[in-house]
C-alpha positions in Angstrom: -209.7 7.8 -169.5 -212.7 9.2 -167.6 -215.2 7.7 -170.0 -213.7 4.3 -169.4 -213.9 4.8 -165.6 -217.6 5.6 -165.8 -218.3 2.5 -167.9 -217.2 0.4 -165.0 -220.3 -1.4 -163.8 -219.6 -0.6 -160.1 -219.0 3.0 -160.8 -222.1 3.2 -163.0 -224.4 1.6 -160.4 -223.0 3.8 -157.7 -223.6 6.9 -159.7 -227.1 5.9 -160.5 -227.8 5.5 -156.8 -225.8 8.5 -155.7 -227.0 11.3 -157.8 -230.5 11.5 -156.3 -228.9 11.1 -152.9 -226.5 13.9 -153.6 -229.3 16.3 -154.6 -231.3 15.3 -151.6 -228.3 15.8 -149.3 -227.5 19.1 -151.0 -231.2 20.1 -150.6 -231.0 19.4 -146.9 -227.9 21.7 -146.5 -229.3 24.3 -148.8 -232.1 25.0 -146.2 -229.4 26.3 -143.9 -227.5 28.0 -146.7 -230.7 29.9 -147.8 -231.3 31.0 -144.2 -227.7 32.2 -144.0 -227.9 34.2 -147.3 -231.2 35.9 -146.3 -229.9 36.7 -142.8 -226.7 38.1 -144.3 -228.7 40.6 -146.3 -230.3 41.9 -143.0 -227.1 42.4 -141.0 -223.9 41.0 -139.5 -225.5 40.4 -136.1 -228.6 38.7 -137.5 -226.4 36.4 -139.6 -224.2 35.5 -136.6 -227.3 34.8 -134.5 -228.6 32.4 -137.1 -225.3 30.6 -137.4 -224.9 30.3 -133.6 -228.4 29.0 -133.2 -227.9 26.4 -136.0 -224.6 25.3 -134.5 -226.2 24.3 -131.2 -229.3 22.8 -132.9 -227.3 20.7 -135.4 -225.1 19.4 -132.6 -228.1 17.5 -131.2 -229.9 17.0 -134.5 -227.2 14.9 -136.0 -227.5 12.3 -133.2 -231.1 11.7 -134.3 -230.1 11.6 -138.0 -227.4 9.1 -137.2 -229.9 6.8 -135.4 -232.0 6.7 -138.6 -229.0 5.4 -140.6 -229.4 2.0 -139.0 -232.5 1.4 -141.1 -230.8 1.2 -144.5 -228.5 -1.9 -144.1 -231.2 -3.9 -142.3 -233.9 -3.0 -144.9 -231.4 -3.8 -147.7 -231.1 -7.3 -146.3 -234.9 -7.8 -146.1 -235.2 -6.3 -149.6 -232.7 -8.8 -151.0 -234.8 -11.7 -149.5 -238.1 -10.1 -150.8 -239.4 -10.3 -147.2 -242.3 -7.8 -147.2 -243.2 -8.5 -143.5 -239.7 -7.8 -142.4 -239.5 -4.6 -144.4 -242.8 -3.4 -142.8 -241.7 -4.4 -139.3 -238.3 -2.6 -139.7 -240.1 0.5 -140.8 -242.6 0.5 -137.9 -239.8 -0.2 -135.4 -237.6 2.5 -137.0 -240.4 5.1 -136.7 -241.0 4.1 -133.1 -237.3 4.2 -132.1 -236.5 7.4 -134.0 -239.6 9.2 -132.6 -238.4 8.5 -129.1 -234.9 9.7 -129.9 -236.3 12.8 -131.5 -238.5 13.7 -128.5 -235.5 13.2 -126.2 -233.4 15.4 -128.5 -236.1 18.1 -128.4 -236.3 18.0 -124.6 -232.5 18.4 -124.4 -232.6 21.4 -126.8 -235.5 22.9 -125.0 -233.5 23.2 -121.8 -230.3 24.0 -123.6 -231.4 27.4 -124.9 -230.0 29.1 -121.8 -226.5 27.7 -122.6 -226.2 30.3 -125.4 -225.7 32.9 -122.8 -222.7 31.1 -121.3 -220.8 30.4 -124.5 -218.7 33.6 -124.4 -220.3 34.8 -127.6 -221.0 38.5 -128.4 -223.9 39.7 -126.2 -225.9 41.2 -129.1 -225.6 38.0 -131.1 -226.8 35.9 -128.2 -229.8 38.2 -127.6 -231.1 37.6 -131.1 -230.0 33.9 -131.2 -232.2 32.7 -128.3 -235.7 33.4 -129.9 -234.4 32.1 -133.2 -233.2 28.9 -131.5 -236.5 28.5 -129.7 -238.3 28.2 -133.0 -235.7 26.1 -134.7 -235.8 23.2 -132.2 -239.5 22.4 -133.1 -238.3 21.0 -136.4 -236.4 18.2 -134.7 -239.3 15.7 -134.9 -240.3 16.3 -138.6 -236.6 16.1 -139.6 -236.3 12.8 -137.8 -239.4 11.6 -139.6 -238.0 12.7 -143.0 -234.7 10.8 -142.4 -236.5 7.6 -141.2 -238.5 7.5 -144.4 -235.4 8.5 -146.5 -233.2 5.7 -145.0 -236.0 3.1 -145.5 -236.3 4.0 -149.1 -232.5 3.8 -149.5 -232.7 0.3 -148.2 -235.0 -0.5 -151.1 -232.4 1.1 -153.5 -235.0 3.9 -154.1 -233.2 7.2 -153.9 -235.6 9.4 -155.9 -238.5 9.7 -153.5 -236.4 11.7 -151.0 -235.1 13.8 -153.9 -238.7 14.9 -154.8 -239.6 15.7 -151.2 -236.3 17.6 -150.7 -236.6 19.8 -153.8 -240.2 20.7 -152.9 -239.2 21.5 -149.3 -236.4 23.8 -150.4 -238.7 25.7 -152.8 -241.1 26.2 -149.9 -238.2 27.4 -147.6 -237.0 29.9 -150.2 -240.5 31.3 -150.8 -241.3 31.5 -147.1 -238.0 33.1 -146.2 -238.7 35.9 -148.7 -242.3 36.3 -147.6 -241.9 36.0 -143.8 -238.8 38.2 -143.5 -240.2 41.1 -145.6 -244.0 40.6 -145.1 -245.0 39.7 -148.7 -248.0 37.8 -150.0 -250.2 38.8 -147.1 -247.9 37.2 -144.5 -246.6 39.0 -141.4 -243.2 40.8 -141.6 -241.1 39.0 -139.0 -237.7 40.2 -139.9 -234.8 37.8 -139.1 -237.2 35.5 -137.2 -239.1 34.8 -140.5 -236.1 32.7 -141.5 -236.6 30.4 -138.5 -240.3 30.0 -139.1 -239.6 29.3 -142.8 -237.2 26.5 -142.0 -239.7 25.0 -139.5 -242.6 25.0 -142.0 -240.5 23.6 -144.8 -239.1 20.7 -142.6 -242.6 19.9 -141.3 -243.8 19.6 -144.8 -240.9 17.3 -145.8 -241.5 14.9 -142.8 -245.2 14.6 -143.1 -245.4 14.4 -146.9 -242.7 11.7 -147.0 -244.7 9.6 -144.6 -247.8 9.9 -146.7 -245.8 9.1 -149.8 -244.4 5.9 -148.3 -247.9 4.4 -147.9 -249.3 5.8 -151.2 -246.5 5.4 -153.7 -246.7 2.3 -156.0 -243.0 1.8 -155.2 -243.4 1.4 -151.4 -247.1 1.0 -150.6 -246.7 -2.8 -150.4 -246.0 -2.5 -146.7 -249.3 -0.7 -146.1 -251.1 -4.1 -146.6 -249.2 -5.8 -143.8 -248.3 -2.8 -141.6 -251.0 -3.5 -139.1 -249.8 -7.1 -138.7 -246.3 -6.3 -137.6 -245.5 -5.2 -134.0 -243.0 -3.2 -132.2 -240.6 -5.8 -131.0 -237.5 -5.8 -128.8 -235.3 -7.9 -131.2 -235.5 -5.3 -134.0 -235.3 -2.3 -131.7 -232.2 -3.8 -130.2 -230.6 -4.3 -133.7 -231.6 -0.8 -134.8 -230.2 0.6 -131.6 -226.9 -1.3 -132.0 -226.2 0.0 -135.4 -227.9 3.4 -134.9 -226.1 4.4 -131.7 -222.8 3.9 -133.3 -223.8 5.8 -136.4 -225.2 8.6 -134.2 -222.0 8.8 -132.2 -219.9 9.0 -135.4 -222.0 11.9 -136.6 -222.0 13.6 -133.2 -218.2 13.3 -132.7 -217.5 14.9 -136.1 -220.2 17.6 -135.9 -219.4 18.4 -132.3 -215.8 19.2 -133.3 -217.0 21.6 -136.0 -219.6 23.2 -133.7 -217.0 23.7 -130.9 -214.8 25.2 -133.6 -217.5 27.6 -134.4 -217.8 28.6 -130.7 -214.1 29.1 -130.6 -214.3 31.4 -133.6 -217.0 33.3 -131.8 -214.5 34.2 -129.1 -212.7 36.4 -131.6 -215.8 38.4 -132.6 -219.0 38.2 -134.6 -217.1 38.8 -137.9 -215.2 35.6 -137.2 -218.4 33.8 -136.5 -219.8 35.0 -139.8 -216.7 34.1 -141.8 -216.5 30.6 -140.1 -220.2 30.1 -140.8 -220.0 31.1 -144.5 -217.0 28.9 -145.1 -218.6 26.1 -143.3 -221.8 26.4 -145.4 -219.8 26.2 -148.6 -217.7 23.2 -147.3 -220.9 21.5 -146.1 -222.4 21.9 -149.6 -219.5 20.1 -151.2 -219.4 17.5 -148.3 -223.0 16.5 -149.3 -221.7 15.2 -152.6 -219.3 12.9 -150.7 -222.1 12.0 -148.3 -224.4 11.0 -151.2 -221.7 8.7 -152.6 -221.2 7.3 -149.1 -225.0 6.6 -148.7 -225.0 4.9 -152.1 -222.0 2.9 -151.0 -223.9 1.7 -147.9 -226.6 0.3 -150.2 -224.1 -1.4 -152.5 -222.0 -2.9 -149.7 -225.2 -4.0 -147.9 -226.4 -5.9 -150.9 -223.2 -7.8 -151.4 -222.9 -8.4 -147.6 -226.4 -10.0 -147.8 -224.9 -12.3 -150.5 -221.7 -12.8 -148.6 -219.8 -11.8 -151.7 -216.6 -10.1 -150.5 -215.0 -9.9 -154.0 -217.8 -7.7 -155.1 -217.5 -5.7 -151.9 -213.9 -5.1 -152.7 -214.5 -4.0 -156.2 -217.6 -1.9 -155.3 -215.7 -0.2 -152.5 -212.7 0.6 -154.7 -215.0 2.1 -157.3 -216.8 4.3 -154.7 -213.5 5.6 -153.2 -212.1 6.5 -156.6 -215.4 8.2 -157.5 -215.5 10.3 -154.4 -211.8 11.3 -154.8 -212.5 12.4 -158.3 -215.6 14.5 -157.3 -214.0 16.0 -154.2 -210.8 16.7 -156.1 -212.8 18.7 -158.6 -214.4 20.7 -155.7 -211.0 21.3 -154.2 -209.9 23.0 -157.4 -213.1 25.0 -157.6 -212.8 26.3 -154.0 -209.2 27.5 -154.7 -210.2 29.2 -157.9 -213.4 30.8 -156.6 -212.4 31.4 -153.0 -212.6 35.2 -153.3 -216.0 35.2 -155.0 -218.1 32.6 -153.2 -218.3 34.4 -149.8 -219.8 37.5 -151.5 -223.1 35.5 -152.0 -223.4 35.5 -148.2 -222.0 38.8 -147.1 -220.4 41.9 -148.6 -218.5 43.0 -145.4 -214.7 43.1 -146.5 -213.3 41.7 -143.2 -215.7 38.8 -143.2 -215.3 37.9 -146.9 -211.5 38.1 -146.7 -211.3 35.8 -143.7 -213.9 33.4 -145.3 -211.7 33.3 -148.4 -208.7 32.3 -146.3 -210.7 29.5 -144.7 -211.8 28.2 -148.1 -208.1 27.5 -148.9 -208.0 25.1 -145.9 -211.4 23.7 -147.0 -210.0 23.0 -150.4 -207.2 21.0 -148.8 -209.5 18.8 -146.8 -211.9 17.9 -149.6 -210.3 14.6 -150.5 -210.1 13.5 -146.9 -213.6 14.5 -146.1 -215.1 12.7 -149.1 -212.9 9.6 -148.4 -213.9 9.3 -144.7 -217.6 9.7 -145.3 -217.6 7.2 -148.1 -215.7 4.6 -146.2 -217.9 5.0 -143.1 -220.9 4.4 -145.5 -219.3 1.2 -146.8 -218.5 -0.1 -143.3 -222.1 0.7 -142.2 -223.4 -1.5 -145.0 -221.1 -4.2 -143.7 -222.5 -3.7 -140.2 -219.0 -2.7 -139.0 -219.8 0.3 -136.8 -217.9 0.0 -133.5 -214.3 0.6 -134.8 -215.3 3.6 -136.9 -217.0 5.1 -133.8 -213.7 4.8 -131.9 -211.8 6.3 -134.8 -214.1 9.3 -135.0 -213.9 9.8 -131.3 -210.1 9.9 -131.4 -209.8 11.9 -134.5 -212.3 14.6 -133.8 -212.2 14.9 -130.0 -208.7 13.8 -128.9 -206.9 15.2 -131.9 -208.9 18.0 -133.5 -210.1 19.9 -130.4 -206.7 20.1 -128.6 -205.0 21.1 -131.8 -207.6 23.7 -132.5 -207.0 25.3 -129.1 -203.2 25.1 -129.6 -203.3 26.7 -133.1 -206.0 29.3 -132.3 -204.9 30.5 -128.9 -201.2 29.5 -128.3 -200.0 30.2 -131.9 -202.5 33.0 -132.3 -203.8 31.7 -135.6 -207.4 32.3 -134.5 -210.0 30.8 -136.8 -207.6 29.8 -139.5 -205.7 27.7 -136.9 -209.0 26.0 -135.9 -209.5 25.0 -139.5 -206.0 23.6 -139.9 -206.7 21.4 -136.9 -209.9 20.1 -138.5 -207.9 19.4 -141.7 -205.4 17.2 -139.8 -208.3 15.4 -138.0 -210.1 14.6 -141.2 -206.8 13.2 -142.7 -206.3 11.0 -139.7 -209.9 9.6 -139.7 -209.9 9.0 -143.5 -206.6 7.1 -143.5 -207.4 4.9 -140.5 -210.8 4.0 -141.9 -209.2 3.1 -145.2 -206.9 0.8 -143.3 -209.9 -0.7 -141.5 -211.8 -1.4 -144.7 -208.8 -3.1 -146.3 -208.2 -5.2 -143.2 -211.8 -6.5 -143.3 -211.6 -7.3 -147.0 -208.3 -9.2 -146.7 -209.6 -11.0 -143.7 -212.6 -12.4 -145.6 -211.0 -12.9 -149.0 -207.8 -14.5 -147.6 -208.7 -16.1 -144.2 -205.9 -17.8 -142.4 -205.9 -21.5 -142.9 
C-alpha cells in the first residue's frame, strides 16, 4: 500500500523537493539542540540560561525568517516564465528588505536584554542568560541572509544548495562548541559562553558562504550577469512586504505562544525550564520534517498557481497532506515509545527527565496537527493566500492557547504539563481551520458559481 502511495507523481515530486529541505530545516534546529546538549553537560543552571536566552532571541528572529518566505512564491512565478531579470530583481529587493528587517530586529533585541531580569525567572539563571543573549543576537543578520538565499533557491526548485550550507554550518557549530567550551585546539576556554560564540560563528559562515554560492554556482549564477542592471524598486518591495509581513506574523504568533509557554514554565523553577526546553527541542526536531514538506508544498502550489491549474493544486495539496500525516504519525509513535530515553541525551537529572518524558506524551499527540498546519500554511503561501491564515494563527495561538495555558497551569495546577495541553488544543484548532480554508479555495476555483 505504501509503495503505491509513493509512486504517485505528486507524492514523488514532493518528496524529491522536501528531503533536502527537511535536512536543511533539521540542520537549523540542530544548532540549538547541540547547544542545549553541551550546556546540559555543564550544569542545570547553564542549560536553563541557554534555553531562556534562545527563547527571547527566537521570538524576534522568526519575524525576520517569516519575512524572507515571501521570496519563494514570487521567484517561482518568475522561474516558470524564465524571466532572469525578474529573478535577479526579486533577489536584490529581497536582500534589501530583509536586511532592513534584520537590523530592526537586532536593535529591538539589543535593547530587550534587560527584559530578562523582569520575566520572573530564577535569578541565577538570568545572571548567566544576559551575557549569553548579548552574543546570540549578533547572529540575527547572518541568519536573515541565509534564509533570503534559501528562499530564493527554493523558488527555483533548488533545495540542495541550502542543504550543503546547513550541514557544513552544523559541523562547524559542533566542533566550535567542543573547542570553545573546553578550550581545545588552541582556542580559549570560555565555559558555557563558548556555546554562544560557536553558534554565532557557524551562522555567520552559513549566511556569507550562501551569498557567495548564489553568485558562483552554475545553477544560480545567471543572475550575476544582470544583477547590476536591476534596481531596488517600490513595486517589488511592496509585494514582498505584503506576503512577507503575513508570513512573519504567522510565525511570530505561533512561536510567541511557545516562548511565553516557556516563560510560564520558568515560574515553576529552573528544572521546569530545562524539561520544557528539552521536550521543545525534540518536538522542534520532528516539526522540521513537517516544515520541510510545507516548504516543498509552497513550491509545488506556486508552480500550479502560475499555471492557473487548480486541479493540479488540489491533487498536489492532497498528496502533501497525506505525506505529512504519514511522517508525523510515525514520529508520534516514536515519541511515545522512546519518551523515557530521549531526554537523557540532554540531561541526567531525574526530576528534569521525568517531567520531559511526560511532556513528550503531549508532544506525540500534537504531531499530526503540527505537521498538518505547517503544510497547509505552506500550500496557501504558494497560492498567495496569506491574510486569512494570519488571522487563524492569531486566534489559535494568542486568543486560545495562552488563556488556556494560564488556566491549566495555574488554576488547575497542572503546571508545565497543563501549558502543553493548551498548545495541543491550539494546534488542533489551527490545523482544522486551515484545512477548511484550503478546501474552500479549491472548491471556489474548481466549481465557481454560475
